[in-house]
C-alpha positions as CSV (number, residue, x, y, z in Angstrom):
1,M,-5.9,-0.7,-9.2
2,R,-6.9,2.7,-7.9
3,K,-3.5,3.6,-6.6
4,L,0.2,3.0,-6.2
5,I,0.8,0.7,-3.4
6,R,1.3,3.3,-0.7
7,C,3.3,5.5,-0.6
8,R,1.3,7.2,-3.4
9,V,3.4,8.9,-6.0
10,K,1.8,12.3,-5.3
11,R,3.5,12.4,-1.9
12,L,6.9,11.1,-2.9
13,A,8.7,13.8,-4.8
14,R,11.2,15.3,-2.5
15,K,10.6,19.1,-2.2
16,N,12.9,22.0,-1.6
17,D,10.6,24.7,-0.4
18,A,8.5,25.1,2.8
19,Q,5.1,25.0,1.0
20,A,5.8,21.8,-0.9
21,Q,7.1,20.1,2.3
22,R,3.6,20.0,3.5
23,S,2.8,17.2,1.1
24,L,5.6,14.9,2.3
25,P,4.3,11.6,3.7
26,I,4.7,13.0,7.1
27,G,2.0,15.4,6.5
28,H,1.0,12.5,8.5
29,I,2.7,13.7,11.6
30,V,4.0,17.0,10.3
31,A,1.6,19.0,8.2
32,A,-1.3,17.1,9.7
33,I,0.0,17.8,13.2
34,V,0.0,21.5,12.5
35,L,-3.6,21.3,11.3
36,S,-4.5,19.2,14.4
37,A,-4.5,22.0,16.8
38,T,-7.5,23.4,15.0
39,A,-9.1,20.0,14.1
40,V,-9.0,18.8,17.6
41,G,-10.5,22.0,18.7
42,A,-9.1,22.1,22.3
43,S,-5.9,23.3,24.0
44,V,-3.6,20.6,25.2
45,T,-3.8,22.3,28.6
46,G,-7.7,22.3,28.6
47,T,-9.9,20.1,30.6
48,V,-10.6,17.6,27.9
49,S,-8.4,14.6,28.0
50,P,-6.1,13.8,25.2
51,L,-8.0,10.6,24.3
52,A,-11.3,12.4,24.2
53,R,-9.9,15.0,21.9
54,A,-8.5,12.2,19.7
55,D,-11.9,10.4,19.8
56,G,-13.6,13.6,18.7
57,V,-11.4,14.3,15.7
58,V,-11.5,10.7,14.5
59,Q,-15.4,10.5,14.8
60,R,-15.9,13.8,13.0
61,T,-13.5,12.8,10.3
62,A,-15.1,9.4,9.7
63,V,-18.5,11.0,9.5
64,R,-17.4,13.8,7.2
65,L,-15.6,11.3,4.7
66,G,-18.0,8.5,5.2
67,L,-15.3,6.0,6.3
68,P,-16.6,2.4,6.9
69,S,-14.3,2.0,9.9
70,V,-11.1,3.3,11.6
71,S,-8.8,1.8,14.2
72,F,-6.0,3.6,16.0
73,A,-3.5,2.8,18.6
74,V,-1.2,5.1,20.6
75,V,2.2,4.3,22.1
76,Q,3.3,6.5,25.0
77,N,6.5,6.3,27.0
78,G,7.3,3.1,25.0
79,K,4.1,1.3,26.0
80,L,0.8,0.6,24.4
81,A,-1.5,3.3,25.9
82,H,-4.7,3.4,23.9
83,V,-6.5,1.3,21.2
84,R,-9.7,2.5,19.6
85,A,-12.1,1.3,17.0
86,Y,-15.0,3.1,15.2
87,G,-17.6,2.2,12.7
88,D,-17.8,-1.4,11.5
89,A,-14.7,-2.6,13.5
90,T,-13.5,-3.7,17.0
91,V,-10.0,-3.4,18.4
92,N,-9.5,-7.0,17.0
93,T,-10.2,-6.2,13.5
94,R,-7.4,-6.8,11.1
95,Y,-6.5,-4.5,8.3
96,E,-4.1,-4.8,5.4
97,I,-1.3,-2.2,6.0
98,G,0.0,-1.9,2.5
99,S,3.5,-0.4,2.1
100,I,4.0,-0.2,5.9
101,S,5.1,-3.8,5.2
102,K,8.4,-2.3,3.8
103,Q,9.8,-1.6,7.1
104,F,9.3,-5.4,8.2
105,T,11.1,-6.3,4.9
106,A,13.8,-4.0,5.9
107,A,14.0,-5.4,9.4
108,C,14.4,-9.0,7.9
109,I,17.3,-7.9,6.0
110,L,18.8,-6.1,9.0
111,M,18.3,-9.1,11.1
112,L,20.2,-11.3,8.5
113,Q,23.0,-8.8,8.6
114,Q,23.1,-9.2,12.4
115,K,23.6,-12.8,11.9
116,G,26.4,-12.1,9.5
117,R,24.5,-13.6,6.5
118,L,24.7,-10.4,4.4
119,R,25.8,-6.8,4.5
120,L,23.9,-3.7,3.4
121,D,26.5,-2.7,0.9
122,D,26.9,-6.2,-0.7
123,P,26.1,-6.3,-4.5
124,L,22.8,-7.9,-5.3
125,A,24.6,-10.2,-7.5
126,K,26.0,-12.0,-4.5
127,F,22.6,-13.4,-3.9
128,L,20.8,-13.2,-7.2
129,P,23.6,-13.4,-9.6
130,N,21.4,-13.9,-12.8
131,L,19.2,-10.9,-12.2
132,P,19.8,-8.0,-14.6
133,H,21.7,-5.1,-13.2
134,A,22.4,-7.0,-10.1
135,R,26.2,-6.2,-10.2
136,D,25.5,-2.6,-10.2
137,V,22.9,-2.4,-7.4
138,T,23.5,-2.9,-3.7
139,I,21.1,-4.3,-1.0
140,R,21.1,-0.7,0.6
141,Q,20.0,0.8,-2.6
142,L,17.1,-1.6,-2.9
143,L,16.0,-0.7,0.7
144,D,16.4,3.2,0.2
145,Q,14.7,3.3,-3.1
146,T,17.8,4.4,-5.1
147,S,18.3,1.3,-7.1
148,G,16.8,2.5,-10.4
149,Y,14.6,-0.6,-10.9
150,P,11.3,0.5,-12.4
151,D,8.2,0.2,-10.3
152,Y,5.8,-2.5,-11.3
153,Y,3.0,-0.3,-10.1
154,A,3.8,2.6,-12.5
155,T,0.3,2.3,-14.0
156,L,-2.6,1.7,-11.8
157,S,-5.3,0.4,-14.2
158,D,-3.5,-2.7,-15.6
159,P,-5.9,-5.7,-15.5
160,A,-3.0,-8.0,-14.9
161,L,-2.8,-6.7,-11.3
162,F,-6.1,-8.5,-10.4
163,K,-4.7,-11.9,-11.7
164,D,-2.6,-14.2,-9.5
165,T,1.0,-14.2,-10.4
166,T,4.2,-15.2,-8.8
167,L,7.0,-13.4,-7.2
168,T,9.5,-14.7,-9.7
169,H,7.4,-13.5,-12.6
170,I,7.3,-9.9,-11.1
171,V,11.0,-9.8,-10.5
172,D,12.1,-11.4,-13.7
173,E,9.8,-9.1,-15.8
174,Y,10.6,-5.7,-14.3
175,A,14.3,-6.4,-13.4
176,A,14.9,-7.1,-17.0
177,Q,13.8,-3.5,-18.1
178,P,16.3,-0.7,-18.4
179,L,17.0,1.1,-15.1
180,D,15.2,4.4,-14.6
181,F,18.6,5.9,-13.6
182,A,22.1,4.8,-12.6
183,P,22.0,3.3,-9.0
184,G,22.5,5.8,-6.2
185,T,22.1,8.9,-8.6
186,S,18.4,9.6,-7.9
187,W,15.4,8.6,-5.7
188,E,12.3,6.9,-7.0
189,Y,9.7,4.9,-5.1
190,S,9.9,1.3,-6.4
191,N,7.9,-1.7,-5.1
192,T,10.0,-3.8,-7.5
193,G,13.0,-3.2,-5.2
194,Y,11.1,-4.7,-2.3
195,A,9.9,-7.6,-4.3
196,I,13.5,-8.3,-5.1
197,L,14.3,-8.0,-1.4
198,T,11.7,-10.5,-0.8
199,Q,13.5,-12.9,-2.8
200,V,16.8,-12.0,-1.1
201,V,15.2,-12.7,2.3
202,E,14.2,-16.2,1.0
203,K,17.4,-16.9,-0.7
204,V,19.6,-16.0,2.3
205,S,17.5,-17.5,5.1
206,G,16.5,-20.6,3.2
207,M,12.8,-20.3,4.1
208,P,9.8,-18.6,2.5
209,Y,9.4,-15.0,3.3
210,G,6.2,-15.5,5.2
211,R,7.7,-18.1,7.5
212,F,10.7,-16.0,8.2
213,V,8.7,-12.8,9.1
214,T,6.3,-14.9,11.2
215,T,8.9,-16.9,13.1
216,R,11.4,-14.0,13.5
217,I,9.1,-11.1,14.1
218,F,5.4,-11.8,14.6
219,E,5.8,-14.7,17.1
220,P,8.5,-13.2,19.3
221,L,6.6,-10.0,19.6
222,H,3.2,-11.8,20.1
223,M,1.7,-10.1,17.0
224,D,-1.0,-12.8,16.9
225,S,-3.1,-11.2,14.3
226,A,-0.4,-10.6,11.8
227,I,-0.4,-12.6,8.5
228,Y,1.3,-12.4,5.1
229,E,-0.1,-12.8,1.6
230,Q,-2.9,-15.2,2.8
231,R,-5.8,-14.1,0.5
232,P,-8.6,-15.2,0.5
233,A,-8.0,-16.1,4.1
234,F,-7.6,-12.2,4.7
235,G,-11.4,-12.0,4.3
236,R,-12.2,-14.4,7.2
237,A,-10.7,-12.2,9.8
238,T,-10.0,-8.9,8.2
239,A,-12.3,-5.9,7.7
240,V,-13.9,-5.8,4.2
241,G,-12.0,-3.2,2.1
242,Y,-14.0,-0.6,0.3
243,D,-13.5,1.8,-2.6
244,R,-15.4,5.0,-3.7
245,I,-14.4,5.4,-7.3
246,L,-14.7,8.9,-8.6
247,L,-16.4,10.0,-5.3
248,G,-19.1,7.3,-5.9
249,S,-20.9,5.1,-3.5
250,K,-19.1,2.7,-1.3
251,Q,-18.4,-0.7,-2.8
252,P,-16.4,-3.6,-1.9
253,A,-12.8,-3.2,-3.5
254,R,-11.5,-5.8,-5.9
255,P,-8.2,-7.2,-4.3
256,E,-5.0,-7.6,-6.2
257,G,-4.0,-11.0,-7.3
258,R,-1.8,-13.3,-5.3
259,D,1.8,-12.2,-4.9
260,W,1.4,-8.8,-6.2
261,L,1.9,-7.5,-2.8
262,N,4.7,-9.6,-1.6
263,G,7.3,-8.1,0.9
264,A,6.4,-4.7,-0.6
265,A,2.9,-4.5,0.8
266,G,1.6,-8.1,1.7
267,L,1.1,-7.8,5.5
268,A,-2.1,-7.5,7.5
269,M,-2.7,-6.9,11.2
270,T,-4.6,-5.2,14.0
271,A,-3.7,-1.6,15.0
272,Q,-2.5,-2.7,18.4
273,D,-0.3,-5.4,16.8
274,L,1.4,-2.7,14.6
275,A,1.8,-0.7,17.8
276,R,3.6,-3.6,19.3
277,W,5.9,-3.5,16.3
278,D,6.5,0.1,17.0
279,I,7.3,-0.6,20.6
280,A,9.9,-3.2,19.5
281,L,11.6,-0.6,17.3
282,L,11.6,1.9,20.2
283,N,13.0,-0.6,22.7
284,Q,15.4,-2.3,20.0
285,T,13.9,-5.6,21.0
286,L,14.8,-7.4,17.7
287,L,17.1,-4.9,16.0
288,T,20.4,-3.8,17.6
289,A,21.2,-0.3,18.1
290,D,23.3,-0.2,14.9
291,S,20.4,-1.7,12.9
292,T,17.8,0.7,14.3
293,R,20.2,3.6,13.5
294,A,20.7,2.3,10.0
295,M,16.9,2.0,9.4
296,F,16.1,5.5,10.8
297,S,19.1,7.3,9.0
298,E,18.1,9.4,6.1
299,Q,20.0,8.1,3.1
300,H,21.8,10.3,0.5
301,L,22.6,10.1,-3.1
302,K,26.0,9.8,-4.5
303,S,25.8,13.7,-5.0
304,G,25.2,14.1,-1.4
305,A,21.5,15.1,-1.9
306,S,19.1,14.0,0.8
307,T,16.3,11.5,-0.1
308,G,14.0,11.9,3.0
309,Y,14.0,8.1,3.2
310,G,15.8,5.6,5.4
311,L,15.5,1.9,5.0
312,G,11.8,1.1,4.5
313,V,10.7,4.3,6.3
314,F,10.4,8.0,5.5
315,V,12.6,10.2,7.8
316,T,12.0,13.9,8.5
317,R,12.5,16.4,11.3
318,A,10.1,19.0,12.9
319,N,11.5,21.4,15.6
320,G,14.7,19.3,15.5
321,V,12.7,16.1,16.5
322,M,13.1,13.1,14.1
323,I,9.8,11.4,12.9
324,V,9.8,8.1,11.2
325,S,6.8,7.2,9.3
326,H,5.2,5.3,6.3
327,E,1.9,5.2,4.8
328,G,0.2,2.3,3.0
329,E,-2.5,1.6,0.6
330,V,-3.8,-1.5,-1.2
331,Q,-7.1,-2.4,-2.7
332,G,-9.6,-1.3,-0.1
333,F,-7.2,-0.1,2.7
334,T,-5.3,2.9,3.8
335,S,-3.0,3.2,6.7
336,E,-0.3,5.3,8.5
337,N,2.4,4.5,11.1
338,G,4.4,7.2,12.7
339,V,7.1,6.9,15.3
340,I,8.8,9.7,17.2
341,P,11.9,7.8,18.9
342,S,13.0,10.7,21.1
343,K,9.5,11.0,22.7
344,Q,8.9,7.2,22.9
345,F,5.8,7.9,21.0
346,A,4.0,6.3,18.1
347,V,0.7,6.4,16.5
348,V,-1.1,3.9,14.2
349,V,-4.2,4.7,12.0
350,L,-5.8,1.9,9.9
351,C,-8.8,2.3,7.6
352,N,-10.7,0.2,5.2
353,Q,-11.4,2.8,2.7
354,E,-9.2,3.0,-0.4
355,N,-8.0,6.2,-1.8
356,S,-8.4,8.1,1.4
357,A,-6.1,10.6,3.0
358,A,-7.8,10.1,6.4
359,P,-5.1,8.0,8.0
360,G,-2.4,10.5,7.2
361,F,-4.4,13.4,8.5
362,L,-5.6,11.5,11.6
363,S,-2.1,10.3,12.7
364,G,-1.2,13.9,13.1
365,A,-4.3,15.0,14.6
366,I,-4.1,12.2,17.2
367,A,-0.5,13.1,17.9
368,G,-1.4,16.7,18.3
369,A,-4.3,15.6,20.8
370,F,-1.5,14.1,23.0
371,G,0.5,17.3,23.0
372,L,2.9,17.0,20.1
373,F,2.7,20.1,17.9
374,P,5.8,20.5,15.7
375,I,5.4,23.7,13.6
376,A,7.2,22.9,10.2
377,P,9.7,20.3,8.9
378,D,13.3,21.2,9.3
379,P,15.6,21.2,6.2
380,P,17.9,18.2,6.2
381,A,21.2,18.9,8.0
382,G,24.3,19.1,6.0
383,S,22.7,18.0,2.7
384,V,21.5,19.3,-0.7
385,P,17.9,19.1,-1.3
386,I,16.8,17.2,-4.4
387,P,15.1,19.5,-6.9
388,P,11.5,18.6,-7.8
389,K,11.4,16.3,-10.8
390,T,10.3,17.9,-14.0
391,A,7.9,16.5,-16.7
392,A,9.1,15.3,-20.0
393,V,9.6,17.8,-22.7
394,G,6.4,18.9,-24.0
395,D,4.3,18.0,-21.0
396,T,2.4,20.6,-19.0
397,T,3.3,21.2,-15.3
398,A,1.5,19.1,-12.7
399,L,-0.6,22.1,-11.6
400,S,-1.7,22.8,-15.1
401,R,-2.6,19.2,-15.9
402,V,-4.6,18.8,-12.8
403,R,-6.5,22.0,-13.4
404,E,-7.1,21.0,-17.0
405,V,-8.5,17.5,-16.1
406,F,-10.5,18.9,-13.2
407,Y,-12.5,21.3,-15.3
408,A,-13.0,18.6,-17.9
409,L,-14.4,16.4,-15.3
410,A,-16.6,19.2,-14.0
411,D,-17.9,20.0,-17.5
412,G,-18.4,16.3,-18.6
413,R,-15.7,16.5,-21.2
414,V,-13.7,13.4,-20.2
415,S,-14.4,10.4,-22.4
416,S,-13.1,6.8,-22.9
417,Q,-11.2,8.0,-26.0
418,M,-9.0,10.0,-23.7
419,M,-8.0,7.0,-21.6
420,T,-6.1,3.8,-21.9
421,P,-8.3,0.8,-22.2
422,G,-7.7,-0.3,-18.5
423,E,-8.9,3.2,-17.1
424,A,-11.8,3.3,-19.4
425,T,-13.2,0.2,-17.8
426,I,-12.9,2.0,-14.4
427,A,-13.8,5.6,-15.2
428,T,-16.9,4.6,-17.2
429,A,-19.6,7.0,-18.5
430,S,-22.0,5.7,-15.7
431,R,-19.4,6.9,-13.1
432,L,-18.3,10.1,-14.8
433,E,-21.8,11.6,-15.3
434,P,-22.7,11.7,-11.6
435,L,-19.3,13.0,-10.7
436,R,-20.4,16.4,-12.4
437,S,-23.1,16.9,-9.9
438,R,-20.9,15.9,-7.0
439,L,-18.3,18.4,-8.0
440,A,-20.8,21.1,-8.7
441,A,-22.3,20.5,-5.0
442,F,-18.8,21.3,-3.7
443,G,-18.8,24.7,-5.3
444,P,-16.3,26.2,-7.7
445,P,-12.5,25.7,-6.9
446,V,-10.9,28.7,-5.1
447,A,-7.4,27.4,-5.1
448,F,-5.1,24.8,-6.8
449,E,-1.8,23.9,-5.0
450,S,0.7,21.7,-6.6
451,A,1.6,18.6,-4.6
452,S,3.9,16.7,-6.9
453,H,4.7,15.5,-10.3
454,E,6.8,12.5,-11.0
455,R,8.0,10.4,-14.0
456,R,7.7,6.8,-13.3
457,G,8.7,4.5,-16.1
458,T,6.3,5.3,-19.0
459,V,3.7,7.2,-16.8
460,L,3.9,10.9,-15.6
461,V,1.7,11.3,-12.5
462,S,0.6,14.7,-11.5
463,S,-1.3,15.7,-8.2
464,A,-2.7,18.8,-6.8
465,Y,-4.7,19.8,-3.8
466,I,-8.0,21.6,-4.6
467,V,-9.7,24.0,-2.2
468,L,-13.4,24.3,-3.1
469,S,-15.8,27.1,-2.1
470,K,-18.2,25.1,0.0
471,N,-15.8,24.1,2.8
472,R,-14.6,21.1,1.0
473,A,-11.3,20.0,-0.5
474,L,-10.1,17.3,-2.9
475,T,-6.8,15.9,-4.1
476,L,-6.8,15.0,-7.8
477,T,-4.1,12.8,-9.2
478,V,-3.8,12.2,-12.9
479,G,-1.6,9.6,-14.6
480,D,-0.6,10.2,-18.2
481,A,1.0,7.7,-20.5
482,L,3.6,8.8,-23.0
483,N,1.0,8.5,-25.8
484,G,-1.1,11.2,-24.0
485,K,-3.8,8.8,-22.8
486,I,-4.9,9.0,-19.2
487,T,-4.0,5.9,-17.2
488,D,-5.5,7.0,-13.8
489,I,-7.8,9.6,-12.3
490,L,-7.9,9.5,-8.6
491,L,-10.1,11.8,-6.4
492,E,-9.6,12.0,-2.7
493,P,-12.0,13.9,-0.5
494,R,-10.2,15.9,2.2
């Protein structure tokens, strides 16, 4: 496992300064939109059409980053306007969408509320009475990532993730652990919460999650390509997912075992079908006005602090305009979905390259090509920003840790003795040695910018953006166990 199921932890820590805001997930329609004016290379008032500008930036990015394929869809004025595919793909190619699945799970819960079957502020114990901590956690807190249940993807190199499991096993194992914090007092991205919500949907509706999402969402919206947790059937109609471990050559990614994705990240579909979902959100086809408002409303902690998260979506504002988005990543795939409700605009970008920042950047660049150029995120209105999470006592800062590991990689000083057994089977000597020459070819670093650092269960994850001298950039993310062993080393070309 080379990543957290999207959203990647390095983009999740809520920031309280303008520089750090650039690494919010909406750097995928905020920071990336700012960059897009330059990246697209043409004025929106010029003679080149918006679609041609979008085509240009996608093609250049795909070549620069060596992406196997990219598909995107654009919604304008509440209608599907454009669908494009590049590389080894057609507009009918299906991709796994990772954690974008969470907004579908949130919609399932909201639809059940519309039918009077539950309420967002019901205690979890009403539906799963034997689950630990269920009396203290509400349905809303599972949806808005404030429940405190520890994330089952806290470490990314666990060999168990590649073995088939059951939803019951995941929930029973991780719900039994101590909460990371008292419910409602902090925000921490947790796939466990959405695994539990998958069970709630099944318990309340009386049908398997896959049947519910298919009959209540996919079929009414004619999302004919959309499927749930159907491996290995994914492979018959879905793009092959690829990985490039430690900047190495492209290779087919090893998929997670059955049920590890569930309602947290278990959906696959084409770009145009995901755009049809966005249109349904904009038109309130399945969700009522109240349900849509609930999903798109930024949630707050008991202290009044803002979280930057709604119900299954990130929520931010740029130039006073609300932007709703989520990114996704599972083995072999990355994705981005962004919606600007007031503009009746949405953009979907899907890619079959794991550990790639391309969908996030491209979503902003495409939005920029169509004339949307927010300058900077606005601070949340009437709320107190959450201070950045700090490392445990004795740990270095994220920036120092990333710098330390980067130079160790560049100098060939990282060895298996420094890693957990799981990571040692991935970051092998045969992969680390050629990495030295690849980093040398990029030139020495000229700047390190801290992106985030976050404590998740027993792992401290640190990430930084690295600008290199030969017109290249990387994001390096390092996971550290409490015993000091490295659990993960993730390098993203930018």
